[in-house]
N, C-alpha and C positions, 0 to 999 in steps of 0.2 A: 504494500500500500504506500503510495506516494502522494504528495500534494504541495500546495503553495504556489507562489508566483513563479519560481524557477522552472516549473514543469507544466506541460499541457496535456489535455486528454488525448490528443493525437500521439504524443510520445508514450503515454501510459499504454495505449492500445498497441503501439509498436513493440514495446518490450514485454508485453504480456502480464503486466501487474494485475493484481486482483482488485485493487481499488484506487480511487482518486478522490481527493477533496480539496476545495479551494482554501479552507481554513480549519482550525482545530475543532470548532463546533460541528462542522460538516463531517470531519473525520470520525467523530464519535458515531454519528448516524450511519456512515458507511461501514464502520467496523461492526456495529450491531447487525446491520443487514447481511454482511458477509457471514457472521457467526450463525444467524438464523437460517440462512440458506444452506449452511453446512450441517444443520441439525443441532447446533449448540444452544446453550442458554446464556442469557445475559443478566 
């Protein structure tokens, strides 16, 4: 999972990362979504 100003969604897609967020608050949301899709609990 990567994020912030130095990276773009295009780059994330190119390297095959599992998640992308623009900021820390969105990163929490993305992390929860990734865990839920993997069957984990938060």
